C-alpha positions as CSV (number, residue, x, y, z in Angstrom):
1,M,-88.3,200.9,-123.8
2,Q,-91.4,200.9,-126.0
3,A,-92.6,203.1,-128.8
4,V,-96.1,204.3,-129.3
5,K,-97.6,203.3,-132.5
6,A,-96.6,205.6,-135.4
7,G,-96.5,205.8,-139.2
8,A,-94.4,203.4,-141.2
9,K,-91.9,205.8,-142.7
10,R,-88.3,205.0,-141.9
11,T,-86.4,208.0,-140.5
12,G,-83.0,209.0,-139.3
13,R,-80.6,207.1,-141.6
14,T,-79.9,207.4,-145.3
15,E,-79.4,204.4,-147.6
16,G,-75.8,205.6,-148.2
17,T,-75.1,205.5,-144.5
18,R,-76.7,202.0,-144.2
19,R,-74.5,200.7,-147.0
20,T,-71.3,201.8,-145.4
21,E,-72.2,199.8,-142.3
22,R,-72.9,196.6,-144.2
23,I,-70.2,193.9,-143.9
24,G,-70.9,190.2,-143.6
25,R,-74.1,188.4,-142.6
26,S,-75.5,191.0,-140.4
27,G,-74.4,193.9,-142.7
28,M,-72.6,195.7,-139.9
29,D,-69.1,197.1,-139.4
30,P,-67.2,194.8,-137.0
31,E,-66.4,197.6,-134.5
32,I,-70.0,198.7,-134.4
33,L,-71.1,195.1,-134.0
34,E,-68.7,194.7,-131.0
35,C,-70.3,197.7,-129.3
36,Y,-73.8,196.2,-129.8
37,L,-72.7,192.8,-128.5
38,E,-71.1,194.4,-125.4
39,A,-74.1,196.5,-124.7
40,G,-76.3,193.4,-125.0
41,R,-74.1,191.4,-122.7
42,I,-74.3,194.1,-120.0
43,A,-78.0,194.7,-120.5
44,S,-78.8,191.0,-120.1
45,S,-76.8,190.7,-116.9
46,V,-78.2,193.9,-115.4
47,R,-81.8,192.8,-116.3
48,E,-81.4,189.5,-114.5
49,Q,-79.6,190.8,-111.5
50,T,-82.2,193.6,-111.1
51,M,-85.1,191.2,-111.3
52,N,-83.4,189.0,-108.7
53,A,-83.2,192.1,-106.5
54,V,-87.0,192.7,-106.5
55,E,-88.5,191.7,-103.2
56,E,-91.4,192.6,-101.0
57,G,-90.6,195.9,-99.1
58,G,-87.8,196.9,-101.5
59,R,-87.8,200.5,-102.6
60,L,-88.4,201.2,-106.3
61,L,-85.8,204.0,-106.2
62,D,-83.1,201.8,-104.7
63,T,-83.8,199.2,-107.4
64,A,-83.6,201.6,-110.3
65,E,-80.4,203.2,-108.9
66,Y,-78.9,199.7,-108.4
67,A,-79.6,198.8,-112.1
68,E,-78.0,202.1,-113.3
69,E,-75.0,201.8,-111.1
70,L,-74.5,198.2,-112.0
71,T,-74.6,199.2,-115.7
72,R,-71.7,201.7,-115.1
73,Q,-69.7,199.2,-113.0
74,M,-69.9,196.7,-115.9
75,G,-68.5,199.3,-118.4
76,G,-71.7,200.6,-120.0
77,E,-73.9,203.6,-119.8
78,A,-77.6,203.8,-119.2
79,A,-79.4,204.3,-122.6
80,F,-82.5,205.5,-120.6
81,P,-83.6,205.5,-117.0
82,C,-84.4,202.1,-115.5
83,N,-88.1,201.6,-116.1
84,I,-90.0,199.8,-113.2
85,S,-93.6,199.7,-114.4
86,I,-96.0,197.9,-112.0
87,N,-99.4,196.3,-112.6
88,E,-101.5,198.4,-114.9
89,I,-98.6,200.7,-115.8
90,A,-97.2,199.5,-119.1
91,S,-94.1,201.6,-119.5
92,H,-92.1,204.8,-119.0
93,Y,-92.3,204.7,-115.2
94,T,-89.1,205.4,-113.4
95,P,-89.1,206.2,-109.7
96,L,-88.1,209.8,-108.7
97,K,-88.0,209.9,-105.0
98,G,-90.0,208.8,-101.9
99,D,-90.6,205.5,-100.3
100,S,-92.7,203.5,-102.9
101,K,-92.1,199.9,-102.2
102,F,-92.8,196.5,-103.9
103,T,-95.8,194.7,-102.4
104,P,-97.0,191.1,-102.6
105,G,-98.9,190.5,-105.9
106,D,-97.2,193.3,-107.8
107,L,-96.6,192.5,-111.5
108,V,-93.3,194.2,-112.1
109,K,-91.8,195.0,-115.5
110,I,-88.0,195.8,-115.5
111,D,-86.9,197.5,-118.7
112,I,-83.2,198.1,-119.1
113,G,-81.3,200.1,-121.7
114,V,-77.5,200.1,-122.1
115,H,-75.3,201.8,-124.6
116,I,-71.7,201.5,-125.6
117,N,-70.5,204.6,-127.5
118,G,-74.1,205.3,-128.4
119,Y,-75.0,201.8,-129.7
120,I,-78.0,200.6,-127.7
121,A,-79.3,197.3,-126.3
122,D,-82.9,197.4,-124.9
123,T,-84.4,194.5,-122.9
124,A,-87.2,193.8,-120.5
125,N,-89.0,191.0,-118.6
126,T,-91.7,190.7,-116.0
127,I,-91.7,189.2,-112.5
128,E,-94.5,188.8,-109.9
129,V,-93.7,189.6,-106.2
130,D,-94.4,186.6,-103.9
131,T,-97.5,185.3,-105.9
132,N,-98.2,183.4,-109.1
133,H,-101.6,184.9,-110.2
134,N,-100.3,186.4,-113.5
135,L,-98.2,183.6,-114.9
136,I,-100.3,183.4,-118.1
137,L,-99.7,187.0,-118.9
138,I,-95.9,186.6,-118.4
139,K,-95.8,183.3,-120.4
140,A,-97.8,184.8,-123.3
141,A,-95.4,187.8,-123.6
142,Q,-92.3,185.6,-123.5
143,E,-93.6,183.1,-126.0
144,A,-94.8,185.8,-128.4
145,L,-91.4,187.3,-128.2
146,N,-89.7,184.0,-129.0
147,A,-92.1,183.3,-131.9
148,A,-91.4,186.7,-133.5
149,I,-87.7,186.4,-133.1
150,N,-87.8,183.0,-134.9
151,E,-89.4,184.8,-138.0
152,I,-87.0,187.7,-138.2
153,Q,-84.6,187.9,-141.2
154,D,-83.7,190.2,-144.1
155,G,-86.9,191.1,-146.0
156,V,-89.5,190.3,-143.4
157,N,-92.2,192.8,-142.9
158,T,-92.9,194.0,-139.4
159,K,-96.7,193.8,-140.0
160,Y,-96.2,190.0,-140.4
161,L,-94.3,189.9,-137.1
162,G,-97.3,191.6,-135.5
163,K,-99.6,188.9,-136.7
164,V,-97.2,186.2,-135.2
165,I,-97.1,188.1,-131.9
166,E,-100.9,188.5,-131.7
167,N,-101.6,184.8,-132.6
168,V,-99.4,183.6,-129.8
169,I,-100.8,186.0,-127.3
170,K,-104.4,185.1,-128.1
171,S,-103.6,181.4,-127.9
172,Y,-103.1,182.1,-124.1
173,N,-106.5,183.9,-124.0
174,C,-104.8,187.2,-123.5
175,F,-104.7,190.4,-125.6
176,P,-101.9,192.5,-127.0
177,M,-101.4,196.1,-126.3
178,T,-102.2,197.5,-129.7
179,D,-100.9,201.0,-129.3
180,L,-97.4,200.0,-128.1
181,T,-94.8,198.7,-130.5
182,G,-91.3,197.4,-130.8
183,H,-88.9,199.7,-132.5
184,S,-85.6,200.1,-134.5
185,M,-82.6,201.7,-132.9
186,E,-79.6,203.6,-134.2
187,R,-76.7,205.4,-132.6
188,Y,-78.0,207.6,-129.8
189,T,-81.5,207.1,-131.1
190,I,-83.8,204.8,-129.1
191,H,-86.7,204.9,-131.6
192,S,-85.4,205.4,-135.1
193,G,-88.5,205.0,-137.3
194,V,-89.2,201.3,-137.8
195,N,-92.1,200.0,-135.7
196,I,-93.0,196.4,-134.9
197,P,-96.7,196.2,-134.1
198,N,-98.1,193.7,-131.5
199,Y,-101.1,192.8,-133.6
200,G,-101.7,191.6,-137.1
201,S,-104.2,194.2,-138.5
202,A,-101.9,197.2,-138.1
203,S,-102.1,199.7,-140.9
204,F,-98.3,200.2,-140.9
205,G,-95.3,198.0,-141.5
206,N,-91.7,198.2,-142.4
207,V,-89.4,195.7,-144.3
208,L,-86.4,194.8,-142.1
209,H,-82.9,194.6,-143.7
210,A,-79.7,192.9,-142.7
211,G,-77.9,195.1,-140.2
212,D,-81.0,196.6,-138.7
213,V,-81.1,196.7,-134.9
214,V,-84.6,196.2,-133.5
215,A,-86.2,195.8,-130.1
216,V,-89.1,193.4,-130.2
217,E,-91.4,193.8,-127.2
218,P,-94.8,192.2,-126.9
219,F,-97.1,193.5,-124.1
220,T,-100.0,191.3,-122.8
221,T,-103.1,192.1,-120.9
222,L,-106.6,190.9,-120.1
223,G,-107.9,194.4,-120.8
224,H,-108.7,196.4,-123.9
225,G,-105.1,196.7,-124.9
226,M,-105.0,200.5,-125.1
227,T,-103.2,203.0,-123.0
228,R,-103.9,206.3,-121.4
229,R,-101.2,208.8,-120.6
230,G,-100.0,209.8,-117.1
231,E,-97.4,212.2,-115.8
232,V,-94.0,212.7,-117.5
233,R,-90.9,211.4,-115.7
234,I,-88.6,210.9,-118.7
235,Y,-87.3,213.3,-121.4
236,S,-84.9,213.5,-124.3
237,L,-83.5,216.4,-126.3
238,V,-85.1,217.1,-129.6
239,G,-82.7,217.2,-132.6
240,S,-79.0,216.5,-132.8
241,K,-77.7,220.1,-132.9
242,V,-76.4,221.7,-129.8
243,S,-78.2,225.1,-129.2
244,K,-76.7,228.2,-127.7
245,N,-78.7,227.5,-124.5
246,L,-76.2,226.6,-121.7
247,L,-78.6,224.1,-120.1
248,H,-79.2,222.4,-123.5
249,Q,-75.5,222.2,-124.1
250,K,-74.9,220.6,-120.6
251,L,-77.7,218.0,-121.1
252,F,-76.5,217.2,-124.6
253,S,-72.9,216.6,-123.3
254,L,-74.3,214.2,-120.6
255,F,-77.1,212.3,-122.6
256,N,-76.8,213.3,-126.2
257,T,-80.3,212.5,-127.6
258,L,-81.0,209.6,-125.3
259,P,-83.7,209.7,-122.7
260,F,-83.0,211.0,-119.2
261,T,-84.9,211.7,-116.0
262,T,-85.0,214.6,-113.6
263,R,-83.4,212.6,-110.8
264,W,-80.2,212.5,-112.9
265,M,-80.1,216.3,-112.7
266,D,-78.7,218.6,-110.0
267,E,-81.4,221.2,-110.7
268,P,-84.4,219.5,-112.3
269,D,-86.6,222.6,-112.2
270,E,-84.4,224.1,-114.9
271,L,-86.1,221.9,-117.5
272,D,-88.9,224.5,-117.6
273,K,-86.4,226.8,-119.4
274,I,-86.1,224.5,-122.5
275,T,-89.5,222.8,-122.6
276,T,-89.7,223.4,-126.4
277,K,-86.5,221.5,-127.0
278,L,-87.7,218.4,-125.1
279,H,-89.4,215.2,-126.2
280,K,-91.6,213.9,-123.3
281,Y,-92.3,210.3,-122.5
282,P,-95.5,210.1,-120.4
283,V,-96.1,207.2,-118.2
284,L,-98.3,204.7,-120.2
285,I,-101.2,203.0,-118.3
286,E,-103.6,200.3,-119.5
287,S,-106.8,202.3,-120.1
288,G,-109.1,200.0,-118.1
289,G,-106.7,199.5,-115.2
290,C,-105.9,195.9,-116.1
291,R,-102.5,194.5,-115.5
292,V,-99.8,194.3,-118.2
293,A,-96.8,192.0,-118.8
294,Q,-93.9,192.7,-121.1
295,A,-91.0,190.7,-122.6
296,E,-88.3,192.3,-124.8
297,H,-85.0,191.5,-126.6
298,T,-82.8,193.4,-129.0
299,V,-81.8,191.6,-132.2
300,I,-79.6,192.3,-135.1
301,V,-81.2,191.3,-138.4
302,E,-79.2,188.9,-140.6
303,D,-79.6,187.6,-144.2
304,K,-81.1,184.4,-142.7
305,G,-82.4,184.8,-139.2
306,C,-81.1,187.2,-136.5
307,S,-78.8,187.5,-133.6
308,V,-80.3,188.1,-130.2
309,I,-77.8,190.3,-128.3
310,T,-79.7,190.5,-124.9
311,A,-80.4,186.8,-124.3
């Protein structure tokens, strides 16, 4: 699940906390590492099985619910609603209801998040329904992802990774989505402050450290590479403190601070009562209506290199 471009300041974790988690090459407590590895194993399997389930005439809602139920059956929990973003929709689209179906030529991005005890794996890939008109977009995203992963290690600046990503994407005569980024993750926090740009001239960048968990996710297009905002289908609770509001308490007990959707709620209209306590994730759409492809893996930064947990 992507992050919109933001400033470079790291948030959400103190240096003292980070030091207590550092053990070995990756700088991570073994029990925490095991949670991440299990989340990554499940997310990878769910991604592949869900992509294999995409077919002409299939209902988007059935596909999303299939992915989320499969996650639970495998022992994980959804870290966010299954995103099924089609054609010019780049991200944050999850089906709510109705009979929307896959049609021939659709460029479908499946974005899966899984957590074990709050430790998150985030992964995505793109498939085309019954046609092969957008293979360059798909290939460019996948190769840019691989190139960036090959450069990740302790001390690398994410601005440099953006340059690597952009160079690969442009070698395919495509363009990166410049207002979407990869992101760091922490326990129950899908976007924890570090951003990985998809282009080289970004004004922001962060130095990665051993033990950091980051989702790298290039987006490719033949358009201008900017997004416009659509409707909101996904929310998360703001802050980590439980308020006195009973609905807030209930949602926190179910989702903590991770994203959720109204189709997961018995009475979705109740959200209007706590709107000031919600972070909203609008559907993100390529501004010129051009198609978008995506590829994403979660990695754990090591002293030399990184471990891909969603391969």
